N, C-alpha and C positions, 0 to 999 in steps of 0.2 A: 757467957764465955768462950770465947772463939779461939779455937787452937788451930796452929797452922804447924804442918809437917812438912818438912824437907826433904829431899832424896835428890838421888843423881852424882853428885859429888865424886870426886875420885883421882887417879891419878893419871895424867895426861900429859904426852911428852909438847914441847913446843911448836906451836903449829897443828895441833889438833883441834877437837872440840869437845865440847859436853852439851849437854841439856841437863837444867835443874828444875826438878817440878816443886810444886809448892801446893798441899790438898789443904783446903783450908774446910774448917768444919760450920762455918756460917755462909751467908750467897755471897758470894763476892759483886754479885750485879749490885748489892745496895751499896757498897764500901763506895767509901768518899775517893782511894786512891789504893792501889798495889805497887809495892815494889820491892826491888833487892836491894840491898846493902852488902858490903864486905868491909870484914877487917883482918887485916894483915897482923902480925906478930910487932910488937913497939908502937902501933899507931893505931889512931882511932877510927871509929866506924865512919864507911862514907859509901853515898848514895851511888848507887851502880845503874839503876834503870827504874823510873817509876812510869806509872799508868794511869792515869785519872778518868778516862772514859776509852771506851772502843780505839777510838784514832789520836788521842792525845797522850804523847809520852814524850818521856826526857832521859837522856842519858848522859854520864858523864864523860867528859872528853876522851879520857882515855880509852872508853869501850867503845865511842860511835863508830858504826861502822861494823863494826867485828860483833857487837852482841844483839840480842833483840828481845823484847819481853812481848808476852803476848799471853792470852787468858782463852781458856774454856768455860763460860758460863754454866752450862748444862754438868760440868761436871766440879765445879768450885776449884778449880785447880787455874794456878798462874805459873809461866813459864819461863826459863833466860835460857836462849840459845847462846853459845856462847862459842865463837870461831878463832879461829887464827890466835891462839891463847900462847901467853905472853909468861914467861916467869914470874913477873910481875904480877900477874895476877891471882898468883896461889895467895888463899887467904880463907877464913871462915867465911862463909856465902850466909845471907839473914834473909827471910823472906817477911817482908811486915804487912800490916792490914790495917789501914783507917779508917775507921766507921764515924759517921757523925751520930752519938748520942746526949744529945742537948750539949753536947761539948764533943772536939775531936778524940777520940779514944784509940792510940793504936797498939794494933799486937804484934808479939814476936817470933819466932819458928825458932828452935833450939840452934840452929843453922848446919849447914855442911860443909865440909872441906874438902877446898879445889885446891890439888897443888900441881902444879905445872915444870916440869925436870923432866931432864933427859937422862 
């Protein structure tokens, strides 16, 4: 069983920055994909950023150019650097890891709250 623990959320003013971390109990180098999702109140969970290899990333249109996903394989940690934050970025952010174990198995963290407000 792979466990994911997010950290780094909090309250930030519009235009500010935060860096989220996701510590993974398993080896992220063997993961098929690592990603960040978010869910705002009353909305469905949506993909924010996903990384399928060291150089292959994809971002939601709403965060492209502002957010950056990265990984440290030695620390089994995935990061989400969030710059130029907007109030509409307010949500619970979840880390996701996908492994191939005969089929794709997805693991989730417990989420970390990000609130962008003045």
